[in-house]
mmCIF file of the N, C-alpha and C atoms, coordinates in Angstrom:
data_MODEL
# 
_entry.id   MODEL 
# 
loop_
_atom_site.group_PDB 
_atom_site.id 
_atom_site.type_symbol 
_atom_site.label_atom_id 
_atom_site.label_alt_id 
_atom_site.label_comp_id 
_atom_site.label_asym_id 
_atom_site.label_entity_id 
_atom_site.label_seq_id 
_atom_site.pdbx_PDB_ins_code 
_atom_site.Cartn_x 
_atom_site.Cartn_y 
_atom_site.Cartn_z 
_atom_site.occupancy 
_atom_site.B_iso_or_equiv 
_atom_site.pdbx_formal_charge 
_atom_site.auth_seq_id 
_atom_site.auth_comp_id 
_atom_site.auth_asym_id 
_atom_site.auth_atom_id 
_atom_site.pdbx_PDB_model_num 
ATOM 1   N N  . UNK A 1 1  ? 43.044 110.548 139.652 1.00 0.00 ? 1  UNK A N  1 
ATOM 2   C CA . UNK A 1 1  ? 43.456 109.295 138.877 1.00 0.00 ? 1  UNK A CA 1 
ATOM 3   C C  . UNK A 1 1  ? 45.008 108.675 139.091 1.00 0.00 ? 1  UNK A C  1 
ATOM 4   N N  . UNK A 1 2  ? 45.300 107.449 139.653 1.00 0.00 ? 2  UNK A N  1 
ATOM 5   C CA . UNK A 1 2  ? 46.596 106.814 139.902 1.00 0.00 ? 2  UNK A CA 1 
ATOM 6   C C  . UNK A 1 2  ? 46.670 105.563 139.122 1.00 0.00 ? 2  UNK A C  1 
ATOM 7   N N  . UNK A 1 3  ? 47.903 105.083 139.093 1.00 0.00 ? 3  UNK A N  1 
ATOM 8   C CA . UNK A 1 3  ? 47.990 103.855 138.388 1.00 0.00 ? 3  UNK A CA 1 
ATOM 9   C C  . UNK A 1 3  ? 48.491 102.944 139.150 1.00 0.00 ? 3  UNK A C  1 
ATOM 10  N N  . UNK A 1 4  ? 47.338 101.985 139.581 1.00 0.00 ? 4  UNK A N  1 
ATOM 11  C CA . UNK A 1 4  ? 47.652 101.120 140.487 1.00 0.00 ? 4  UNK A CA 1 
ATOM 12  C C  . UNK A 1 4  ? 48.508 99.822  140.436 1.00 0.00 ? 4  UNK A C  1 
ATOM 13  N N  . UNK A 1 5  ? 49.096 99.734  139.023 1.00 0.00 ? 5  UNK A N  1 
ATOM 14  C CA . UNK A 1 5  ? 49.502 98.495  139.158 1.00 0.00 ? 5  UNK A CA 1 
ATOM 15  C C  . UNK A 1 5  ? 51.305 98.819  138.509 1.00 0.00 ? 5  UNK A C  1 
ATOM 16  N N  . UNK A 1 6  ? 51.339 100.059 138.920 1.00 0.00 ? 6  UNK A N  1 
ATOM 17  C CA . UNK A 1 6  ? 53.017 100.435 138.643 1.00 0.00 ? 6  UNK A CA 1 
ATOM 18  C C  . UNK A 1 6  ? 53.761 99.692  139.594 1.00 0.00 ? 6  UNK A C  1 
ATOM 19  N N  . UNK A 1 7  ? 53.974 99.406  141.066 1.00 0.00 ? 7  UNK A N  1 
ATOM 20  C CA . UNK A 1 7  ? 54.482 99.068  141.825 1.00 0.00 ? 7  UNK A CA 1 
ATOM 21  C C  . UNK A 1 7  ? 54.839 97.452  141.262 1.00 0.00 ? 7  UNK A C  1 
ATOM 22  N N  . UNK A 1 8  ? 53.827 96.867  140.995 1.00 0.00 ? 8  UNK A N  1 
ATOM 23  C CA . UNK A 1 8  ? 54.106 95.482  140.532 1.00 0.00 ? 8  UNK A CA 1 
ATOM 24  C C  . UNK A 1 8  ? 54.593 95.344  139.269 1.00 0.00 ? 8  UNK A C  1 
ATOM 25  N N  . UNK A 1 9  ? 54.498 96.533  138.550 1.00 0.00 ? 9  UNK A N  1 
ATOM 26  C CA . UNK A 1 9  ? 55.151 96.255  137.002 1.00 0.00 ? 9  UNK A CA 1 
ATOM 27  C C  . UNK A 1 9  ? 56.608 96.902  137.071 1.00 0.00 ? 9  UNK A C  1 
ATOM 28  N N  . UNK A 1 10 ? 57.288 97.497  137.853 1.00 0.00 ? 10 UNK A N  1 
ATOM 29  C CA . UNK A 1 10 ? 58.597 97.964  138.180 1.00 0.00 ? 10 UNK A CA 1 
ATOM 30  C C  . UNK A 1 10 ? 59.251 96.579  138.259 1.00 0.00 ? 10 UNK A C  1 
ATOM 31  N N  . UNK A 1 11 ? 59.031 95.445  139.126 1.00 0.00 ? 11 UNK A N  1 
ATOM 32  C CA . UNK A 1 11 ? 59.793 94.319  139.385 1.00 0.00 ? 11 UNK A CA 1 
ATOM 33  C C  . UNK A 1 11 ? 59.805 93.065  138.136 1.00 0.00 ? 11 UNK A C  1 
ATOM 34  N N  . UNK A 1 12 ? 58.720 93.527  137.563 1.00 0.00 ? 12 UNK A N  1 
ATOM 35  C CA . UNK A 1 12 ? 58.380 92.405  136.517 1.00 0.00 ? 12 UNK A CA 1 
ATOM 36  C C  . UNK A 1 12 ? 59.290 92.933  135.315 1.00 0.00 ? 12 UNK A C  1 
ATOM 37  N N  . UNK A 1 13 ? 59.476 94.540  134.975 1.00 0.00 ? 13 UNK A N  1 
ATOM 38  C CA . UNK A 1 13 ? 59.974 94.853  133.931 1.00 0.00 ? 13 UNK A CA 1 
ATOM 39  C C  . UNK A 1 13 ? 61.593 94.459  134.266 1.00 0.00 ? 13 UNK A C  1 
ATOM 40  N N  . UNK A 1 14 ? 62.038 94.750  135.334 1.00 0.00 ? 14 UNK A N  1 
ATOM 41  C CA . UNK A 1 14 ? 63.657 94.698  135.871 1.00 0.00 ? 14 UNK A CA 1 
ATOM 42  C C  . UNK A 1 14 ? 63.684 92.749  136.154 1.00 0.00 ? 14 UNK A C  1 
ATOM 43  N N  . UNK A 1 15 ? 62.854 91.937  135.917 1.00 0.00 ? 15 UNK A N  1 
ATOM 44  C CA . UNK A 1 15 ? 63.087 90.474  136.165 1.00 0.00 ? 15 UNK A CA 1 
ATOM 45  C C  . UNK A 1 15 ? 63.181 90.039  134.432 1.00 0.00 ? 15 UNK A C  1 
ATOM 46  N N  . UNK A 1 16 ? 62.667 91.056  133.779 1.00 0.00 ? 16 UNK A N  1 
ATOM 47  C CA . UNK A 1 16 ? 62.375 90.636  132.304 1.00 0.00 ? 16 UNK A CA 1 
ATOM 48  C C  . UNK A 1 16 ? 63.727 90.863  131.388 1.00 0.00 ? 16 UNK A C  1 
ATOM 49  N N  . UNK A 1 17 ? 64.122 92.194  132.005 1.00 0.00 ? 17 UNK A N  1 
ATOM 50  C CA . UNK A 1 17 ? 65.658 92.776  131.270 1.00 0.00 ? 17 UNK A CA 1 
ATOM 51  C C  . UNK A 1 17 ? 66.416 91.626  132.017 1.00 0.00 ? 17 UNK A C  1 
ATOM 52  N N  . UNK A 1 18 ? 66.624 91.460  133.158 1.00 0.00 ? 18 UNK A N  1 
ATOM 53  C CA . UNK A 1 18 ? 67.668 90.490  133.636 1.00 0.00 ? 18 UNK A CA 1 
ATOM 54  C C  . UNK A 1 18 ? 67.759 88.886  133.049 1.00 0.00 ? 18 UNK A C  1 
ATOM 55  N N  . UNK A 1 19 ? 66.734 88.659  132.758 1.00 0.00 ? 19 UNK A N  1 
ATOM 56  C CA . UNK A 1 19 ? 66.422 87.415  131.841 1.00 0.00 ? 19 UNK A CA 1 
ATOM 57  C C  . UNK A 1 19 ? 67.054 87.452  130.745 1.00 0.00 ? 19 UNK A C  1 
ATOM 58  N N  . UNK A 1 20 ? 66.700 88.601  129.876 1.00 0.00 ? 20 UNK A N  1 
ATOM 59  C CA . UNK A 1 20 ? 67.127 88.733  128.742 1.00 0.00 ? 20 UNK A CA 1 
ATOM 60  C C  . UNK A 1 20 ? 68.924 88.870  128.681 1.00 0.00 ? 20 UNK A C  1 
ATOM 61  N N  . UNK A 1 21 ? 69.344 89.210  129.673 1.00 0.00 ? 21 UNK A N  1 
ATOM 62  C CA . UNK A 1 21 ? 70.853 89.600  129.626 1.00 0.00 ? 21 UNK A CA 1 
ATOM 63  C C  . UNK A 1 21 ? 71.472 88.519  130.092 1.00 0.00 ? 21 UNK A C  1 
ATOM 64  N N  . UNK A 1 22 ? 70.796 87.428  131.004 1.00 0.00 ? 22 UNK A N  1 
ATOM 65  C CA . UNK A 1 22 ? 71.320 86.411  131.502 1.00 0.00 ? 22 UNK A CA 1 
ATOM 66  C C  . UNK A 1 22 ? 71.325 85.338  129.858 1.00 0.00 ? 22 UNK A C  1 
ATOM 67  N N  . UNK A 1 23 ? 70.282 85.304  129.238 1.00 0.00 ? 23 UNK A N  1 
ATOM 68  C CA . UNK A 1 23 ? 70.258 84.641  128.284 1.00 0.00 ? 23 UNK A CA 1 
ATOM 69  C C  . UNK A 1 23 ? 71.092 84.985  127.103 1.00 0.00 ? 23 UNK A C  1 
ATOM 70  N N  . UNK A 1 24 ? 71.285 86.433  126.884 1.00 0.00 ? 24 UNK A N  1 
ATOM 71  C CA . UNK A 1 24 ? 72.296 86.930  125.653 1.00 0.00 ? 24 UNK A CA 1 
ATOM 72  C C  . UNK A 1 24 ? 73.703 86.355  126.123 1.00 0.00 ? 24 UNK A C  1 
ATOM 73  N N  . UNK A 1 25 ? 74.083 86.652  127.564 1.00 0.00 ? 25 UNK A N  1 
ATOM 74  C CA . UNK A 1 25 ? 75.805 86.904  127.742 1.00 0.00 ? 25 UNK A CA 1 
ATOM 75  C C  . UNK A 1 25 ? 76.109 85.681  128.430 1.00 0.00 ? 25 UNK A C  1 
ATOM 76  N N  . UNK A 1 26 ? 75.267 85.366  129.666 1.00 0.00 ? 26 UNK A N  1 
ATOM 77  C CA . UNK A 1 26 ? 75.707 84.459  130.690 1.00 0.00 ? 26 UNK A CA 1 
ATOM 78  C C  . UNK A 1 26 ? 75.671 82.854  130.176 1.00 0.00 ? 26 UNK A C  1 
ATOM 79  N N  . UNK A 1 27 ? 74.555 82.540  129.956 1.00 0.00 ? 27 UNK A N  1 
ATOM 80  C CA . UNK A 1 27 ? 74.555 81.185  129.289 1.00 0.00 ? 27 UNK A CA 1 
ATOM 81  C C  . UNK A 1 27 ? 75.487 80.712  128.437 1.00 0.00 ? 27 UNK A C  1 
ATOM 82  N N  . UNK A 1 28 ? 75.714 81.446  126.911 1.00 0.00 ? 28 UNK A N  1 
ATOM 83  C CA . UNK A 1 28 ? 76.757 81.430  126.052 1.00 0.00 ? 28 UNK A CA 1 
ATOM 84  C C  . UNK A 1 28 ? 78.067 81.232  126.560 1.00 0.00 ? 28 UNK A C  1 
ATOM 85  N N  . UNK A 1 29 ? 78.630 81.941  127.612 1.00 0.00 ? 29 UNK A N  1 
ATOM 86  C CA . UNK A 1 29 ? 79.606 81.754  128.324 1.00 0.00 ? 29 UNK A CA 1 
ATOM 87  C C  . UNK A 1 29 ? 79.998 80.601  128.741 1.00 0.00 ? 29 UNK A C  1 
ATOM 88  N N  . UNK A 1 30 ? 78.833 80.019  129.579 1.00 0.00 ? 30 UNK A N  1 
ATOM 89  C CA . UNK A 1 30 ? 78.873 78.862  130.412 1.00 0.00 ? 30 UNK A CA 1 
ATOM 90  C C  . UNK A 1 30 ? 78.523 77.540  129.819 1.00 0.00 ? 30 UNK A C  1 
ATOM 91  N N  . UNK A 1 31 ? 78.120 77.982  128.533 1.00 0.00 ? 31 UNK A N  1 
ATOM 92  C CA . UNK A 1 31 ? 78.146 76.523  127.396 1.00 0.00 ? 31 UNK A CA 1 
ATOM 93  C C  . UNK A 1 31 ? 79.078 76.469  126.582 1.00 0.00 ? 31 UNK A C  1 
ATOM 94  N N  . UNK A 1 32 ? 80.029 77.745  126.284 1.00 0.00 ? 32 UNK A N  1 
ATOM 95  C CA . UNK A 1 32 ? 80.785 77.650  125.192 1.00 0.00 ? 32 UNK A CA 1 
ATOM 96  C C  . UNK A 1 32 ? 82.401 77.630  125.716 1.00 0.00 ? 32 UNK A C  1 
ATOM 97  N N  . UNK A 1 33 ? 83.330 77.769  124.798 1.00 0.00 ? 33 UNK A N  1 
ATOM 98  C CA . UNK A 1 33 ? 84.772 77.642  125.272 1.00 0.00 ? 33 UNK A CA 1 
ATOM 99  C C  . UNK A 1 33 ? 84.970 78.457  126.194 1.00 0.00 ? 33 UNK A C  1 
ATOM 100 N N  . UNK A 1 34 ? 86.269 78.439  126.836 1.00 0.00 ? 34 UNK A N  1 
ATOM 101 C CA . UNK A 1 34 ? 86.757 79.223  127.636 1.00 0.00 ? 34 UNK A CA 1 
ATOM 102 C C  . UNK A 1 34 ? 86.385 80.762  127.702 1.00 0.00 ? 34 UNK A C  1 
ATOM 103 N N  . UNK A 1 35 ? 86.019 81.755  128.122 1.00 0.00 ? 35 UNK A N  1 
ATOM 104 C CA . UNK A 1 35 ? 85.349 82.686  128.122 1.00 0.00 ? 35 UNK A CA 1 
ATOM 105 C C  . UNK A 1 35 ? 85.993 83.841  129.293 1.00 0.00 ? 35 UNK A C  1 
ATOM 106 N N  . UNK A 1 36 ? 86.251 85.136  128.634 1.00 0.00 ? 36 UNK A N  1 
ATOM 107 C CA . UNK A 1 36 ? 86.750 86.049  129.610 1.00 0.00 ? 36 UNK A CA 1 
ATOM 108 C C  . UNK A 1 36 ? 85.784 86.720  130.856 1.00 0.00 ? 36 UNK A C  1 
ATOM 109 N N  . UNK A 1 37 ? 84.379 86.669  130.103 1.00 0.00 ? 37 UNK A N  1 
ATOM 110 C CA . UNK A 1 37 ? 83.715 87.140  131.234 1.00 0.00 ? 37 UNK A CA 1 
ATOM 111 C C  . UNK A 1 37 ? 83.644 86.429  132.317 1.00 0.00 ? 37 UNK A C  1 
ATOM 112 N N  . UNK A 1 38 ? 83.905 84.743  132.099 1.00 0.00 ? 38 UNK A N  1 
ATOM 113 C CA . UNK A 1 38 ? 83.881 84.174  133.600 1.00 0.00 ? 38 UNK A CA 1 
ATOM 114 C C  . UNK A 1 38 ? 84.898 84.211  134.340 1.00 0.00 ? 38 UNK A C  1 
ATOM 115 N N  . UNK A 1 39 ? 86.172 84.232  133.588 1.00 0.00 ? 39 UNK A N  1 
ATOM 116 C CA . UNK A 1 39 ? 87.571 84.291  134.233 1.00 0.00 ? 39 UNK A CA 1 
ATOM 117 C C  . UNK A 1 39 ? 87.563 85.560  135.032 1.00 0.00 ? 39 UNK A C  1 
ATOM 118 N N  . UNK A 1 40 ? 86.700 86.814  134.756 1.00 0.00 ? 40 UNK A N  1 
ATOM 119 C CA . UNK A 1 40 ? 87.031 88.185  135.654 1.00 0.00 ? 40 UNK A CA 1 
ATOM 120 C C  . UNK A 1 40 ? 86.261 87.978  136.554 1.00 0.00 ? 40 UNK A C  1 
ATOM 121 N N  . UNK A 1 41 ? 84.972 87.140  136.363 1.00 0.00 ? 41 UNK A N  1 
ATOM 122 C CA . UNK A 1 41 ? 84.140 86.854  137.317 1.00 0.00 ? 41 UNK A CA 1 
ATOM 123 C C  . UNK A 1 41 ? 84.214 85.711  138.702 1.00 0.00 ? 41 UNK A C  1 
ATOM 124 N N  . UNK A 1 42 ? 85.272 85.115  138.234 1.00 0.00 ? 42 UNK A N  1 
ATOM 125 C CA . UNK A 1 42 ? 85.637 83.863  139.260 1.00 0.00 ? 42 UNK A CA 1 
ATOM 126 C C  . UNK A 1 42 ? 86.464 84.545  140.120 1.00 0.00 ? 42 UNK A C  1 
ATOM 127 N N  . UNK A 1 43 ? 85.708 84.141  141.565 1.00 0.00 ? 43 UNK A N  1 
ATOM 128 C CA . UNK A 1 43 ? 86.743 84.912  142.667 1.00 0.00 ? 43 UNK A CA 1 
ATOM 129 C C  . UNK A 1 43 ? 87.413 83.964  143.473 1.00 0.00 ? 43 UNK A C  1 
ATOM 130 N N  . UNK A 1 44 ? 87.212 82.749  143.093 1.00 0.00 ? 44 UNK A N  1 
ATOM 131 C CA . UNK A 1 44 ? 88.113 81.644  143.598 1.00 0.00 ? 44 UNK A CA 1 
ATOM 132 C C  . UNK A 1 44 ? 88.237 80.602  143.051 1.00 0.00 ? 44 UNK A C  1 
ATOM 133 N N  . UNK A 1 45 ? 89.607 79.940  142.657 1.00 0.00 ? 45 UNK A N  1 
ATOM 134 C CA . UNK A 1 45 ? 89.698 78.669  142.076 1.00 0.00 ? 45 UNK A CA 1 
ATOM 135 C C  . UNK A 1 45 ? 90.855 77.872  142.763 1.00 0.00 ? 45 UNK A C  1 
ATOM 136 N N  . UNK A 1 46 ? 90.351 76.515  142.882 1.00 0.00 ? 46 UNK A N  1 
ATOM 137 C CA . UNK A 1 46 ? 91.339 75.822  143.731 1.00 0.00 ? 46 UNK A CA 1 
ATOM 138 C C  . UNK A 1 46 ? 91.650 75.933  145.028 1.00 0.00 ? 46 UNK A C  1 
ATOM 139 N N  . UNK A 1 47 ? 90.908 76.530  145.763 1.00 0.00 ? 47 UNK A N  1 
ATOM 140 C CA . UNK A 1 47 ? 91.190 76.676  146.966 1.00 0.00 ? 47 UNK A CA 1 
ATOM 141 C C  . UNK A 1 47 ? 91.603 78.121  147.365 1.00 0.00 ? 47 UNK A C  1 
ATOM 142 N N  . UNK A 1 48 ? 92.164 78.966  146.099 1.00 0.00 ? 48 UNK A N  1 
ATOM 143 C CA . UNK A 1 48 ? 92.857 80.087  146.508 1.00 0.00 ? 48 UNK A CA 1 
ATOM 144 C C  . UNK A 1 48 ? 92.050 81.505  145.667 1.00 0.00 ? 48 UNK A C  1 
ATOM 145 N N  . UNK A 1 49 ? 92.436 82.721  146.251 1.00 0.00 ? 49 UNK A N  1 
ATOM 146 C CA . UNK A 1 49 ? 91.663 83.853  145.593 1.00 0.00 ? 49 UNK A CA 1 
ATOM 147 C C  . UNK A 1 49 ? 92.613 83.789  144.541 1.00 0.00 ? 49 UNK A C  1 
ATOM 148 N N  . UNK A 1 50 ? 91.578 84.548  143.382 1.00 0.00 ? 50 UNK A N  1 
ATOM 149 C CA . UNK A 1 50 ? 92.450 84.888  141.974 1.00 0.00 ? 50 UNK A CA 1 
ATOM 150 C C  . UNK A 1 50 ? 92.750 86.286  142.037 1.00 0.00 ? 50 UNK A C  1 
ATOM 151 N N  . UNK A 1 51 ? 93.837 86.503  141.448 1.00 0.00 ? 51 UNK A N  1 
ATOM 152 C CA . UNK A 1 51 ? 94.498 87.622  141.295 1.00 0.00 ? 51 UNK A CA 1 
ATOM 153 C C  . UNK A 1 51 ? 93.725 89.192  141.615 1.00 0.00 ? 51 UNK A C  1 
ATOM 154 N N  . UNK A 1 52 ? 92.604 88.902  140.657 1.00 0.00 ? 52 UNK A N  1 
ATOM 155 C CA . UNK A 1 52 ? 91.793 90.174  140.900 1.00 0.00 ? 52 UNK A CA 1 
ATOM 156 C C  . UNK A 1 52 ? 91.132 90.316  142.001 1.00 0.00 ? 52 UNK A C  1 
ATOM 157 N N  . UNK A 1 53 ? 90.830 89.330  143.123 1.00 0.00 ? 53 UNK A N  1 
ATOM 158 C CA . UNK A 1 53 ? 90.229 89.315  144.130 1.00 0.00 ? 53 UNK A CA 1 
ATOM 159 C C  . UNK A 1 53 ? 91.028 89.379  145.479 1.00 0.00 ? 53 UNK A C  1 
ATOM 160 N N  . UNK A 1 54 ? 92.504 88.918  145.236 1.00 0.00 ? 54 UNK A N  1 
ATOM 161 C CA . UNK A 1 54 ? 93.447 89.189  146.448 1.00 0.00 ? 54 UNK A CA 1 
ATOM 162 C C  . UNK A 1 54 ? 93.606 89.884  147.207 1.00 0.00 ? 54 UNK A C  1 
ATOM 163 N N  . UNK A 1 55 ? 92.462 91.269  147.267 1.00 0.00 ? 55 UNK A N  1 
ATOM 164 C CA . UNK A 1 55 ? 92.469 92.232  148.461 1.00 0.00 ? 55 UNK A CA 1 
ATOM 165 C C  . UNK A 1 55 ? 91.419 91.647  149.231 1.00 0.00 ? 55 UNK A C  1 
ATOM 166 N N  . UNK A 1 56 ? 90.505 90.661  149.028 1.00 0.00 ? 56 UNK A N  1 
ATOM 167 C CA . UNK A 1 56 ? 89.421 89.957  149.934 1.00 0.00 ? 56 UNK A CA 1 
ATOM 168 C C  . UNK A 1 56 ? 90.448 89.119  151.036 1.00 0.00 ? 56 UNK A C  1 
ATOM 169 N N  . UNK A 1 57 ? 91.490 88.844  150.892 1.00 0.00 ? 57 UNK A N  1 
ATOM 170 C CA . UNK A 1 57 ? 92.218 88.279  151.844 1.00 0.00 ? 57 UNK A CA 1 
ATOM 171 C C  . UNK A 1 57 ? 92.738 89.085  153.012 1.00 0.00 ? 57 UNK A C  1 
ATOM 172 N N  . UNK A 1 58 ? 92.587 90.269  153.135 1.00 0.00 ? 58 UNK A N  1 
ATOM 173 C CA . UNK A 1 58 ? 92.687 90.731  154.372 1.00 0.00 ? 58 UNK A CA 1 
ATOM 174 C C  . UNK A 1 58 ? 91.512 90.769  155.438 1.00 0.00 ? 58 UNK A C  1 
ATOM 175 N N  . UNK A 1 59 ? 90.295 90.918  154.453 1.00 0.00 ? 59 UNK A N  1 
ATOM 176 C CA . UNK A 1 59 ? 89.101 90.771  155.495 1.00 0.00 ? 59 UNK A CA 1 
ATOM 177 C C  . UNK A 1 59 ? 88.929 89.248  155.933 1.00 0.00 ? 59 UNK A C  1 
ATOM 178 N N  . UNK A 1 60 ? 89.415 88.222  155.115 1.00 0.00 ? 60 UNK A N  1 
ATOM 179 C CA . UNK A 1 60 ? 89.512 86.547  155.895 1.00 0.00 ? 60 UNK A CA 1 
ATOM 180 C C  . UNK A 1 60 ? 90.626 86.915  156.992 1.00 0.00 ? 60 UNK A C  1 
ATOM 181 N N  . UNK A 1 61 ? 91.390 87.591  157.075 1.00 0.00 ? 61 UNK A N  1 
ATOM 182 C CA . UNK A 1 61 ? 92.839 87.425  158.238 1.00 0.00 ? 61 UNK A CA 1 
ATOM 183 C C  . UNK A 1 61 ? 92.109 88.526  159.245 1.00 0.00 ? 61 UNK A C  1 
# 
């Protein structure tokens, strides 16, 4: 006897978990005042790499 719906359940569970985390952390950060989460996640601003991601300049050159 096998579980025939297991392969389709894994992506569903992962998608549900991702959506819950998105609603819990990301949406409030986007809609609220200045947030450290978004600051740390920002790669470039005003056409320049942020200090946290300055190492990427070597890949561009």
